All heavy atoms as TSV, in Angstrom:
chain	resi	resn	atom	element	x	y	z
A	1	MET	N	N	112.378	86.159	72.701
A	1	MET	CA	C	111.603	87.375	72.746
A	1	MET	C	C	111.932	88.203	73.962
A	1	MET	O	O	111.914	89.414	73.978
A	1	MET	CB	C	110.093	87.027	72.746
A	1	MET	CG	C	109.256	88.190	72.590
A	1	MET	SD	S	107.492	88.001	72.233
A	1	MET	CE	C	107.124	86.287	72.295
A	2	SER	N	N	112.231	87.595	75.071
A	2	SER	CA	C	112.557	88.354	76.301
A	2	SER	C	C	113.971	88.002	76.753
A	2	SER	O	O	114.617	87.078	76.272
A	2	SER	CB	C	111.578	88.074	77.434
A	2	SER	OG	O	111.770	86.732	77.876
A	3	VAL	N	N	114.435	88.754	77.694
A	3	VAL	CA	C	115.828	88.571	78.213
A	3	VAL	C	C	116.001	87.181	78.789
A	3	VAL	O	O	117.017	86.577	78.625
A	3	VAL	CB	C	116.109	89.641	79.293
A	3	VAL	CG1	C	117.439	89.377	79.956
A	3	VAL	CG2	C	116.073	91.032	78.713
A	4	ASN	N	N	114.981	86.683	79.452
A	4	ASN	CA	C	115.112	85.363	80.117
A	4	ASN	C	C	114.489	84.224	79.302
A	4	ASN	O	O	114.271	83.122	79.847
A	4	ASN	CB	C	114.433	85.457	81.482
A	4	ASN	CG	C	115.162	86.450	82.447
A	4	ASN	OD1	O	116.369	86.368	82.561
A	4	ASN	ND2	N	114.416	87.349	82.997
A	5	ALA	N	N	114.203	84.452	78.058
A	5	ALA	CA	C	113.645	83.365	77.211
A	5	ALA	C	C	114.584	82.149	77.229
A	5	ALA	O	O	115.743	82.301	77.083
A	5	ALA	CB	C	113.398	83.862	75.802
A	6	GLY	N	N	113.975	80.968	77.427
A	6	GLY	CA	C	114.758	79.762	77.384
A	6	GLY	C	C	115.285	79.357	78.743
A	6	GLY	O	O	115.904	78.308	78.902
A	7	THR	N	N	115.174	80.191	79.768
A	7	THR	CA	C	115.600	79.767	81.099
A	7	THR	C	C	114.480	79.056	81.806
A	7	THR	O	O	113.323	79.248	81.564
A	7	THR	CB	C	116.027	81.026	81.931
A	7	THR	OG1	O	114.916	81.894	82.121
A	7	THR	CG2	C	117.178	81.749	81.304
A	8	CYS	N	N	114.820	78.224	82.721
A	8	CYS	CA	C	113.853	77.469	83.477
A	8	CYS	C	C	113.021	78.390	84.381
A	8	CYS	O	O	113.502	79.320	85.012
A	8	CYS	CB	C	114.544	76.425	84.357
A	8	CYS	SG	S	113.411	75.421	85.326
A	9	CYS	N	N	111.721	78.165	84.393
A	9	CYS	CA	C	110.830	79.065	85.120
A	9	CYS	C	C	111.084	79.026	86.619
A	9	CYS	O	O	110.714	79.967	87.312
A	9	CYS	CB	C	109.380	78.697	84.828
A	9	CYS	SG	S	108.917	77.010	85.347
A	10	THR	N	N	111.735	78.041	87.142
A	10	THR	CA	C	112.002	77.989	88.598
A	10	THR	C	C	113.167	78.941	89.034
A	10	THR	O	O	113.371	79.122	90.190
A	10	THR	CB	C	112.360	76.551	89.031
A	10	THR	OG1	O	113.519	76.128	88.350
A	10	THR	CG2	C	111.215	75.632	88.787
A	11	HIS	N	N	113.850	79.531	88.034
A	11	HIS	CA	C	114.955	80.411	88.354
A	11	HIS	C	C	114.512	81.878	88.461
A	11	HIS	O	O	115.315	82.749	88.702
A	11	HIS	CB	C	116.047	80.324	87.265
A	11	HIS	CG	C	116.731	78.985	87.261
A	11	HIS	ND1	N	117.781	78.738	88.083
A	11	HIS	CD2	C	116.474	77.893	86.585
A	11	HIS	CE1	C	118.164	77.465	87.871
A	11	HIS	NE2	N	117.395	76.946	86.975
A	12	GLY	N	N	113.235	82.125	88.289
A	12	GLY	CA	C	112.719	83.482	88.405
A	12	GLY	C	C	111.765	83.676	89.549
A	12	GLY	O	O	111.555	82.720	90.320
A	13	HIS	N	N	111.344	84.840	89.690
A	13	HIS	CA	C	110.352	85.172	90.709
A	13	HIS	C	C	109.374	86.116	90.111
A	13	HIS	O	O	109.452	86.476	88.947
A	13	HIS	CB	C	110.984	85.677	91.982
A	13	HIS	CG	C	111.965	86.799	91.730
A	13	HIS	ND1	N	111.583	88.111	91.510
A	13	HIS	CD2	C	113.312	86.815	91.659
A	13	HIS	CE1	C	112.599	88.879	91.331
A	13	HIS	NE2	N	113.720	88.149	91.409
A	14	LEU	N	N	108.397	86.596	90.873
A	14	LEU	CA	C	107.326	87.450	90.320
A	14	LEU	C	C	107.924	88.616	89.554
A	14	LEU	O	O	107.479	88.881	88.428
A	14	LEU	CB	C	106.431	87.916	91.460
A	14	LEU	CG	C	105.240	88.798	91.043
A	14	LEU	CD1	C	104.364	88.117	90.029
A	14	LEU	CD2	C	104.447	89.216	92.233
A	15	ASP	N	N	108.857	89.323	90.123
A	15	ASP	CA	C	109.404	90.505	89.419
A	15	ASP	C	C	110.052	90.094	88.088
A	15	ASP	O	O	109.873	90.832	87.100
A	15	ASP	CB	C	110.408	91.195	90.324
A	15	ASP	CG	C	110.769	92.588	89.744
A	15	ASP	OD1	O	109.876	93.397	89.554
A	15	ASP	OD2	O	111.988	92.807	89.537
A	16	THR	N	N	110.704	88.991	88.034
A	16	THR	CA	C	111.345	88.478	86.817
A	16	THR	C	C	110.244	88.205	85.753
A	16	THR	O	O	110.410	88.618	84.586
A	16	THR	CB	C	112.115	87.239	87.044
A	16	THR	OG1	O	113.118	87.480	88.067
A	16	THR	CG2	C	112.831	86.747	85.739
A	17	HIS	N	N	109.171	87.590	86.185
A	17	HIS	CA	C	108.128	87.219	85.257
A	17	HIS	C	C	107.413	88.486	84.726
A	17	HIS	O	O	107.108	88.597	83.494
A	17	HIS	CB	C	107.127	86.263	85.890
A	17	HIS	CG	C	107.757	85.015	86.368
A	17	HIS	ND1	N	107.369	84.366	87.501
A	17	HIS	CD2	C	108.812	84.329	85.904
A	17	HIS	CE1	C	108.137	83.324	87.687
A	17	HIS	NE2	N	109.013	83.225	86.715
A	18	ILE	N	N	107.181	89.471	85.564
A	18	ILE	CA	C	106.612	90.728	85.131
A	18	ILE	C	C	107.496	91.428	84.162
A	18	ILE	O	O	107.044	91.878	83.085
A	18	ILE	CB	C	106.324	91.630	86.356
A	18	ILE	CG1	C	105.203	91.011	87.229
A	18	ILE	CG2	C	105.938	93.028	85.903
A	18	ILE	CD1	C	104.992	91.708	88.607
A	19	GLN	N	N	108.812	91.464	84.456
A	19	GLN	CA	C	109.755	92.131	83.578
A	19	GLN	C	C	109.758	91.425	82.206
A	19	GLN	O	O	109.912	92.094	81.159
A	19	GLN	CB	C	111.193	92.078	84.140
A	19	GLN	CG	C	111.362	92.992	85.316
A	19	GLN	CD	C	112.744	92.801	85.974
A	19	GLN	OE1	O	113.558	92.104	85.507
A	19	GLN	NE2	N	112.900	93.508	87.124
A	20	ASP	N	N	109.644	90.101	82.194
A	20	ASP	CA	C	109.645	89.354	80.936
A	20	ASP	C	C	108.453	89.741	80.064
A	20	ASP	O	O	108.548	89.902	78.826
A	20	ASP	CB	C	109.632	87.856	81.162
A	20	ASP	CG	C	110.962	87.326	81.593
A	20	ASP	OD1	O	111.997	88.054	81.525
A	20	ASP	OD2	O	111.000	86.155	82.044
A	21	VAL	N	N	107.273	89.847	80.675
A	21	VAL	CA	C	106.063	90.206	79.886
A	21	VAL	C	C	106.232	91.644	79.361
A	21	VAL	O	O	105.971	91.870	78.189
A	21	VAL	CB	C	104.824	90.081	80.790
A	21	VAL	CG1	C	103.611	90.659	80.043
A	21	VAL	CG2	C	104.569	88.615	81.135
A	22	VAL	N	N	106.639	92.561	80.234
A	22	VAL	CA	C	106.833	93.940	79.793
A	22	VAL	C	C	107.874	94.034	78.680
A	22	VAL	O	O	107.686	94.757	77.689
A	22	VAL	CB	C	107.183	94.859	80.968
A	22	VAL	CG1	C	107.565	96.274	80.511
A	22	VAL	CG2	C	106.025	94.923	81.957
A	23	ALA	N	N	108.955	93.300	78.790
A	23	ALA	CA	C	110.006	93.303	77.738
A	23	ALA	C	C	109.452	92.751	76.451
A	23	ALA	O	O	109.780	93.258	75.341
A	23	ALA	CB	C	111.227	92.454	78.206
A	24	ALA	N	N	108.598	91.734	76.512
A	24	ALA	CA	C	107.988	91.204	75.298
A	24	ALA	C	C	107.076	92.210	74.634
A	24	ALA	O	O	107.112	92.381	73.407
A	24	ALA	CB	C	107.215	89.919	75.585
A	25	LEU	N	N	106.291	92.896	75.467
A	25	LEU	CA	C	105.422	93.988	74.910
A	25	LEU	C	C	106.216	95.111	74.237
A	25	LEU	O	O	105.898	95.579	73.187
A	25	LEU	CB	C	104.509	94.512	76.029
A	25	LEU	CG	C	103.509	93.548	76.669
A	25	LEU	CD1	C	102.820	94.208	77.824
A	25	LEU	CD2	C	102.513	93.044	75.645
A	26	ASP	N	N	107.284	95.499	74.948
A	26	ASP	CA	C	108.135	96.563	74.441
A	26	ASP	C	C	108.859	96.103	73.167
A	26	ASP	O	O	108.928	96.832	72.171
A	26	ASP	CB	C	109.193	97.035	75.473
A	26	ASP	CG	C	108.573	97.758	76.617
A	26	ASP	OD1	O	107.436	98.310	76.502
A	26	ASP	OD2	O	109.270	97.867	77.662
A	27	GLY	N	N	109.406	94.900	73.204
A	27	GLY	CA	C	110.176	94.389	72.060
A	27	GLY	C	C	109.404	94.251	70.837
A	27	GLY	O	O	109.919	94.427	69.715
A	28	GLU	N	N	108.117	93.914	70.948
A	28	GLU	CA	C	107.267	93.786	69.772
A	28	GLU	C	C	106.452	95.015	69.529
A	28	GLU	O	O	105.590	95.041	68.611
A	28	GLU	CB	C	106.348	92.561	69.986
A	28	GLU	CG	C	107.095	91.259	70.092
A	28	GLU	CD	C	107.830	90.875	68.832
A	28	GLU	OE1	O	107.304	91.111	67.739
A	28	GLU	OE2	O	108.983	90.348	68.942
A	29	ASP	N	N	106.657	96.060	70.313
A	29	ASP	CA	C	105.890	97.344	70.235
A	29	ASP	C	C	104.402	97.055	70.224
A	29	ASP	O	O	103.632	97.622	69.422
A	29	ASP	CB	C	106.311	98.125	69.000
A	29	ASP	CG	C	105.857	99.576	69.071
A	29	ASP	OD1	O	105.633	100.089	70.193
A	29	ASP	OD2	O	105.622	100.229	68.038
A	30	VAL	N	N	103.945	96.211	71.125
A	30	VAL	CA	C	102.563	95.851	71.279
A	30	VAL	C	C	101.778	96.995	71.989
A	30	VAL	O	O	102.260	97.492	72.995
A	30	VAL	CB	C	102.411	94.536	72.014
A	30	VAL	CG1	C	100.950	94.191	72.281
A	30	VAL	CG2	C	103.061	93.414	71.262
A	31	ARG	N	N	100.584	97.309	71.524
A	31	ARG	CA	C	99.719	98.282	72.139
A	31	ARG	C	C	98.337	97.720	72.247
A	31	ARG	O	O	97.881	96.897	71.438
A	31	ARG	CB	C	99.641	99.581	71.293
A	31	ARG	CG	C	100.988	100.168	70.974
A	31	ARG	CD	C	101.341	101.217	71.993
A	31	ARG	NE	N	102.674	101.752	71.629
A	31	ARG	CZ	C	103.406	102.332	72.514
A	31	ARG	NH1	N	103.044	102.442	73.743
A	31	ARG	NH2	N	104.628	102.786	72.173
A	32	ASP	N	N	97.626	98.155	73.280
A	32	ASP	CA	C	96.214	97.795	73.481
A	32	ASP	C	C	95.977	96.254	73.424
A	32	ASP	O	O	95.033	95.788	72.820
A	32	ASP	CB	C	95.354	98.506	72.423
A	32	ASP	CG	C	93.867	98.543	72.868
A	32	ASP	OD1	O	93.596	98.584	74.063
A	32	ASP	OD2	O	92.993	98.442	71.941
A	33	THR	N	N	96.854	95.528	74.046
A	33	THR	CA	C	96.775	94.093	74.025
A	33	THR	C	C	95.910	93.538	75.152
A	33	THR	O	O	95.644	94.266	76.143
A	33	THR	CB	C	98.180	93.440	74.151
A	33	THR	OG1	O	98.092	92.032	73.832
A	33	THR	CG2	C	98.821	93.618	75.515
A	34	VAL	N	N	95.502	92.306	75.064
A	34	VAL	CA	C	94.756	91.611	76.104
A	34	VAL	C	C	95.725	90.601	76.709
A	34	VAL	O	O	96.208	89.734	76.005
A	34	VAL	CB	C	93.519	90.930	75.553
A	34	VAL	CG1	C	92.811	90.097	76.605
A	34	VAL	CG2	C	92.564	91.878	74.852
A	35	LEU	N	N	95.994	90.760	77.990
A	35	LEU	CA	C	96.824	89.806	78.680
A	35	LEU	C	C	95.931	88.810	79.438
A	35	LEU	O	O	94.948	89.259	80.114
A	35	LEU	CB	C	97.746	90.484	79.730
A	35	LEU	CG	C	98.857	91.410	79.140
A	35	LEU	CD1	C	99.636	92.033	80.307
A	35	LEU	CD2	C	99.741	90.675	78.175
A	36	VAL	N	N	96.198	87.541	79.316
A	36	VAL	CA	C	95.445	86.500	79.999
A	36	VAL	C	C	96.346	85.767	80.989
A	36	VAL	O	O	97.432	85.375	80.619
A	36	VAL	CB	C	94.871	85.443	79.009
A	36	VAL	CG1	C	94.074	84.388	79.725
A	36	VAL	CG2	C	94.007	86.153	77.921
A	37	GLY	N	N	95.880	85.709	82.212
A	37	GLY	CA	C	96.673	85.019	83.267
A	37	GLY	C	C	95.876	83.913	83.886
A	37	GLY	O	O	94.694	84.038	84.211
A	38	HIS	N	N	96.493	82.762	84.026
A	38	HIS	CA	C	95.887	81.613	84.710
A	38	HIS	C	C	96.703	81.327	85.964
A	38	HIS	O	O	97.911	81.341	85.988
A	38	HIS	CB	C	95.943	80.363	83.792
A	38	HIS	CG	C	95.498	79.133	84.411
A	38	HIS	ND1	N	96.406	78.207	85.006
A	38	HIS	CD2	C	94.256	78.655	84.737
A	38	HIS	CE1	C	95.695	77.208	85.536
A	38	HIS	NE2	N	94.427	77.483	85.404
A	39	SER	N	N	95.934	81.077	87.060
A	39	SER	CA	C	96.527	80.752	88.352
A	39	SER	C	C	97.496	81.898	88.766
A	39	SER	O	O	97.106	83.042	88.799
A	39	SER	CB	C	97.231	79.396	88.314
A	39	SER	OG	O	97.604	78.964	89.565
A	40	TYR	N	N	98.731	81.546	89.061
A	40	TYR	CA	C	99.735	82.548	89.455
A	40	TYR	C	C	99.950	83.646	88.389
A	40	TYR	O	O	100.292	84.780	88.732
A	40	TYR	CB	C	101.058	81.806	89.722
A	40	TYR	CG	C	102.291	82.650	89.753
A	40	TYR	CD1	C	102.635	83.413	90.867
A	40	TYR	CD2	C	103.166	82.676	88.659
A	40	TYR	CE1	C	103.819	84.146	90.867
A	40	TYR	CE2	C	104.312	83.434	88.640
A	40	TYR	CZ	C	104.634	84.174	89.759
A	40	TYR	OH	O	105.786	84.928	89.760
A	41	GLY	N	N	99.626	83.340	87.140
A	41	GLY	CA	C	99.738	84.289	86.078
A	41	GLY	C	C	98.901	85.530	86.283
A	41	GLY	O	O	99.193	86.581	85.701
A	42	GLY	N	N	97.847	85.443	87.144
A	42	GLY	CA	C	97.106	86.644	87.461
A	42	GLY	C	C	97.986	87.719	88.146
A	42	GLY	O	O	97.787	88.903	87.921
A	43	MET	N	N	98.899	87.238	88.969
A	43	MET	CA	C	99.831	88.229	89.617
A	43	MET	C	C	100.730	88.833	88.551
A	43	MET	O	O	101.008	90.018	88.629
A	43	MET	CB	C	100.644	87.507	90.654
A	43	MET	CG	C	99.844	86.895	91.828
A	43	MET	SD	S	99.065	88.108	92.872
A	43	MET	CE	C	100.487	88.832	93.724
A	44	VAL	N	N	101.163	88.025	87.640
A	44	VAL	CA	C	102.106	88.509	86.616
A	44	VAL	C	C	101.416	89.524	85.710
A	44	VAL	O	O	102.008	90.634	85.450
A	44	VAL	CB	C	102.617	87.325	85.741
A	44	VAL	CG1	C	103.552	87.829	84.660
A	44	VAL	CG2	C	103.388	86.334	86.649
A	45	ILE	N	N	100.216	89.270	85.181
A	45	ILE	CA	C	99.576	90.193	84.283
A	45	ILE	C	C	99.190	91.478	85.007
A	45	ILE	O	O	99.241	92.559	84.438
A	45	ILE	CB	C	98.398	89.557	83.511
A	45	ILE	CG1	C	97.256	89.174	84.425
A	45	ILE	CG2	C	98.881	88.419	82.618
A	45	ILE	CD1	C	95.969	88.802	83.699
A	46	THR	N	N	98.828	91.384	86.281
A	46	THR	CA	C	98.516	92.570	87.057
A	46	THR	C	C	99.750	93.492	87.164
A	46	THR	O	O	99.680	94.699	86.972
A	46	THR	CB	C	98.031	92.220	88.477
A	46	THR	OG1	O	96.833	91.394	88.311
A	46	THR	CG2	C	97.638	93.424	89.294
A	47	GLY	N	N	100.876	92.921	87.495
A	47	GLY	CA	C	102.104	93.659	87.577
A	47	GLY	C	C	102.540	94.250	86.241
A	47	GLY	O	O	103.014	95.384	86.175
A	48	ALA	N	N	102.375	93.467	85.180
A	48	ALA	CA	C	102.767	93.957	83.860
A	48	ALA	C	C	101.877	95.113	83.432
A	48	ALA	O	O	102.370	96.117	82.876
A	48	ALA	CB	C	102.675	92.819	82.849
A	49	ALA	N	N	100.611	95.051	83.682
A	49	ALA	CA	C	99.672	96.134	83.369
A	49	ALA	C	C	99.985	97.381	84.199
A	49	ALA	O	O	99.882	98.524	83.670
A	49	ALA	CB	C	98.235	95.664	83.610
A	50	ASP	N	N	100.431	97.199	85.424
A	50	ASP	CA	C	100.786	98.308	86.244
A	50	ASP	C	C	102.019	99.002	85.741
A	50	ASP	O	O	102.145	100.246	85.776
A	50	ASP	CB	C	101.026	97.872	87.695
A	50	ASP	CG	C	101.327	98.991	88.637
A	50	ASP	OD1	O	100.453	99.891	88.798
A	50	ASP	OD2	O	102.421	98.998	89.189
A	51	ARG	N	N	102.978	98.246	85.235
A	51	ARG	CA	C	104.263	98.815	84.735
A	51	ARG	C	C	104.156	99.318	83.305
A	51	ARG	O	O	104.977	100.153	82.894
A	51	ARG	CB	C	105.364	97.766	84.817
A	51	ARG	CG	C	105.709	97.456	86.249
A	51	ARG	CD	C	106.941	96.617	86.313
A	51	ARG	NE	N	107.110	96.146	87.687
A	51	ARG	CZ	C	108.013	95.282	88.035
A	51	ARG	NH1	N	108.858	94.791	87.148
A	51	ARG	NH2	N	108.156	94.852	89.318
A	52	ALA	N	N	103.222	98.784	82.514
A	52	ALA	CA	C	103.104	99.235	81.111
A	52	ALA	C	C	101.672	99.515	80.749
A	52	ALA	O	O	101.099	98.893	79.854
A	52	ALA	CB	C	103.720	98.169	80.212
A	53	PRO	N	N	101.043	100.473	81.448
A	53	PRO	CA	C	99.581	100.692	81.221
A	53	PRO	C	C	99.284	101.192	79.763
A	53	PRO	O	O	98.182	100.975	79.282
A	53	PRO	CB	C	99.223	101.785	82.213
A	53	PRO	CG	C	100.501	102.441	82.545
A	53	PRO	CD	C	101.555	101.375	82.433
A	54	ASP	N	N	100.256	101.783	79.126
A	54	ASP	CA	C	100.082	102.257	77.774
A	54	ASP	C	C	100.077	101.149	76.728
A	54	ASP	O	O	99.690	101.331	75.593
A	54	ASP	CB	C	101.170	103.316	77.368
A	54	ASP	CG	C	102.537	102.726	77.514
A	54	ASP	OD1	O	102.847	101.963	78.481
A	54	ASP	OD2	O	103.396	103.051	76.680
A	55	ARG	N	N	100.465	99.939	77.125
A	55	ARG	CA	C	100.559	98.801	76.238
A	55	ARG	C	C	99.450	97.811	76.423
A	55	ARG	O	O	99.170	96.959	75.590
A	55	ARG	CB	C	101.907	98.110	76.362
A	55	ARG	CG	C	103.063	99.010	75.986
A	55	ARG	CD	C	104.291	98.230	75.732
A	55	ARG	NE	N	105.359	99.106	75.247
A	55	ARG	CZ	C	105.534	99.505	73.994
A	55	ARG	NH1	N	104.729	99.093	73.063
A	55	ARG	NH2	N	106.585	100.250	73.698
A	56	VAL	N	N	98.768	97.858	77.614
A	56	VAL	CA	C	97.758	96.877	77.960
A	56	VAL	C	C	96.367	97.451	77.863
A	56	VAL	O	O	96.049	98.455	78.483
A	56	VAL	CB	C	97.997	96.330	79.373
A	56	VAL	CG1	C	96.962	95.292	79.752
A	56	VAL	CG2	C	99.401	95.704	79.457
A	57	GLY	N	N	95.496	96.808	77.046
A	57	GLY	CA	C	94.123	97.257	76.897
A	57	GLY	C	C	93.187	96.678	77.953
A	57	GLY	O	O	92.314	97.344	78.454
A	58	SER	N	N	93.398	95.383	78.237
A	58	SER	CA	C	92.551	94.695	79.213
A	58	SER	C	C	93.245	93.454	79.780
A	58	SER	O	O	94.216	93.011	79.193
A	58	SER	CB	C	91.180	94.343	78.641
A	58	SER	OG	O	91.339	93.498	77.552
A	59	LEU	N	N	92.722	93.012	80.899
A	59	LEU	CA	C	93.222	91.808	81.572
A	59	LEU	C	C	92.104	90.775	81.648
A	59	LEU	O	O	90.971	91.112	81.940
A	59	LEU	CB	C	93.728	92.165	82.959
A	59	LEU	CG	C	94.852	93.214	83.098
A	59	LEU	CD1	C	95.105	93.576	84.507
A	59	LEU	CD2	C	96.087	92.717	82.367
A	60	VAL	N	N	92.477	89.520	81.472
A	60	VAL	CA	C	91.532	88.404	81.657
A	60	VAL	C	C	92.143	87.461	82.642
A	60	VAL	O	O	93.282	86.992	82.469
A	60	VAL	CB	C	91.300	87.653	80.310
A	60	VAL	CG1	C	90.399	86.486	80.554
A	60	VAL	CG2	C	90.696	88.595	79.262
A	61	TYR	N	N	91.382	87.247	83.756
A	61	TYR	CA	C	91.820	86.317	84.803
A	61	TYR	C	C	91.121	84.983	84.608
A	61	TYR	O	O	89.925	84.937	84.799
A	61	TYR	CB	C	91.559	86.907	86.173
A	61	TYR	CG	C	92.349	88.178	86.469
A	61	TYR	CD1	C	91.792	89.435	86.147
A	61	TYR	CD2	C	93.597	88.125	87.022
A	61	TYR	CE1	C	92.524	90.598	86.413
A	61	TYR	CE2	C	94.303	89.261	87.272
A	61	TYR	CZ	C	93.809	90.495	86.986
A	61	TYR	OH	O	94.524	91.622	87.234
A	62	LEU	N	N	91.820	83.950	84.265
A	62	LEU	CA	C	91.259	82.641	83.999
A	62	LEU	C	C	91.598	81.759	85.163
A	62	LEU	O	O	92.704	81.223	85.262
A	62	LEU	CB	C	91.866	82.106	82.709
A	62	LEU	CG	C	91.331	80.748	82.243
A	62	LEU	CD1	C	89.860	80.791	81.974
A	62	LEU	CD2	C	92.064	80.290	81.031
A	63	ASP	N	N	90.625	81.595	86.103
A	63	ASP	CA	C	90.845	80.793	87.325
A	63	ASP	C	C	92.213	81.228	87.956
A	63	ASP	O	O	93.064	80.398	88.221
A	63	ASP	CB	C	90.820	79.341	86.970
A	63	ASP	CG	C	90.691	78.445	88.224
A	63	ASP	OD1	O	90.188	78.947	89.256
A	63	ASP	OD2	O	91.051	77.251	88.157
A	64	ALA	N	N	92.352	82.506	88.161
A	64	ALA	CA	C	93.627	83.066	88.543
A	64	ALA	C	C	93.560	83.787	89.859
A	64	ALA	O	O	92.483	84.180	90.332
A	64	ALA	CB	C	94.102	84.102	87.410
A	65	VAL	N	N	94.737	84.112	90.433
A	65	VAL	CA	C	94.873	84.927	91.561
A	65	VAL	C	C	94.619	86.376	91.063
A	65	VAL	O	O	95.206	86.848	90.085
A	65	VAL	CB	C	96.302	84.849	92.126
A	65	VAL	CG1	C	96.482	85.895	93.291
A	65	VAL	CG2	C	96.623	83.444	92.610
A	66	VAL	N	N	93.646	87.060	91.712
A	66	VAL	CA	C	93.317	88.425	91.369
A	66	VAL	C	C	93.692	89.289	92.585
A	66	VAL	O	O	92.963	89.396	93.524
A	66	VAL	CB	C	91.827	88.596	91.027
A	66	VAL	CG1	C	91.515	90.042	90.631
A	66	VAL	CG2	C	91.393	87.646	89.958
A	67	PRO	N	N	94.878	89.895	92.522
A	67	PRO	CA	C	95.334	90.618	93.693
A	67	PRO	C	C	94.663	92.013	93.863
A	67	PRO	O	O	94.333	92.646	92.886
A	67	PRO	CB	C	96.797	90.800	93.438
A	67	PRO	CG	C	96.904	90.820	91.922
A	67	PRO	CD	C	95.860	89.897	91.435
A	68	ALA	N	N	94.454	92.379	95.093
A	68	ALA	CA	C	93.992	93.744	95.390
A	68	ALA	C	C	95.271	94.546	95.675
A	68	ALA	O	O	96.366	94.014	95.770
A	68	ALA	CB	C	93.085	93.728	96.629
A	69	GLY	N	N	95.127	95.847	95.752
A	69	GLY	CA	C	96.296	96.712	95.984
A	69	GLY	C	C	97.097	96.297	97.222
A	69	GLY	O	O	96.500	96.097	98.267
A	70	GLY	N	N	98.394	96.060	97.037
A	70	GLY	CA	C	99.241	95.706	98.126
A	70	GLY	C	C	99.297	94.204	98.444
A	70	GLY	O	O	100.067	93.748	99.324
A	71	ASP	N	N	98.490	93.379	97.785
A	71	ASP	CA	C	98.487	91.956	98.027
A	71	ASP	C	C	99.730	91.285	97.438
A	71	ASP	O	O	100.274	91.761	96.455
A	71	ASP	CB	C	97.250	91.259	97.384
A	71	ASP	CG	C	96.012	91.348	98.173
A	71	ASP	OD1	O	96.086	91.746	99.399
A	71	ASP	OD2	O	94.946	91.041	97.726
A	72	SER	N	N	100.112	90.179	98.060
A	72	SER	CA	C	101.125	89.335	97.479
A	72	SER	C	C	100.490	88.007	97.131
A	72	SER	O	O	99.319	87.752	97.469
A	72	SER	CB	C	102.303	89.078	98.492
A	72	SER	OG	O	101.847	88.242	99.515
A	73	CYS	N	N	101.227	87.190	96.492
A	73	CYS	CA	C	100.688	85.862	96.099
A	73	CYS	C	C	100.330	85.049	97.363
A	73	CYS	O	O	99.453	84.222	97.325
A	73	CYS	CB	C	101.723	85.107	95.252
A	73	CYS	SG	S	101.019	83.748	94.312
A	74	TRP	N	N	100.966	85.319	98.421
A	74	TRP	CA	C	100.754	84.572	99.663
A	74	TRP	C	C	99.571	85.120	100.480
A	74	TRP	O	O	99.045	84.415	101.331
A	74	TRP	CB	C	102.015	84.607	100.551
A	74	TRP	CG	C	103.195	84.145	99.783
A	74	TRP	CD1	C	104.298	84.878	99.477
A	74	TRP	CD2	C	103.390	82.837	99.121
A	74	TRP	NE1	N	105.156	84.116	98.712
A	74	TRP	CE2	C	104.634	82.915	98.488
A	74	TRP	CE3	C	102.598	81.707	99.084
A	74	TRP	CZ2	C	105.139	81.792	97.754
A	74	TRP	CZ3	C	103.102	80.625	98.381
A	74	TRP	CH2	C	104.330	80.674	97.721
A	75	SER	N	N	99.103	86.309	100.171
A	75	SER	CA	C	98.001	86.893	100.920
A	75	SER	C	C	96.691	86.725	100.213
A	75	SER	O	O	95.675	87.040	100.732
A	75	SER	CB	C	98.245	88.390	101.198
A	75	SER	OG	O	98.350	89.144	100.004
A	76	CYS	N	N	96.699	86.238	98.987
A	76	CYS	CA	C	95.419	86.085	98.180
A	76	CYS	C	C	94.780	84.784	98.555
A	76	CYS	O	O	95.357	83.811	98.843
A	76	CYS	CB	C	95.730	86.155	96.707
A	76	CYS	SG	S	96.323	87.764	96.166
C-alpha cells in the first residue's frame, strides 16, 4: 500500500512513518478518515493530519504521545 511497505520498521524515522500514512491515504483516495495512534503513533498521526488535513476527519490518541506545536518525541 505504501512505498515502504514490507520494510522493517527500524529502518525508518518519524518523517518516513508520516509519509507512509499520507501515501496510504492518497493511494486509496481516503477522505474524512479517523486515524488512531498508540504510543509513538500519536506523533505519526499528528504529522499525517498536518500534511493531509483534507483526508483526515479526526484523530484518536490511545495511550499515545500527544505533541503540542513544535514538540518532538523526545520533548513530550
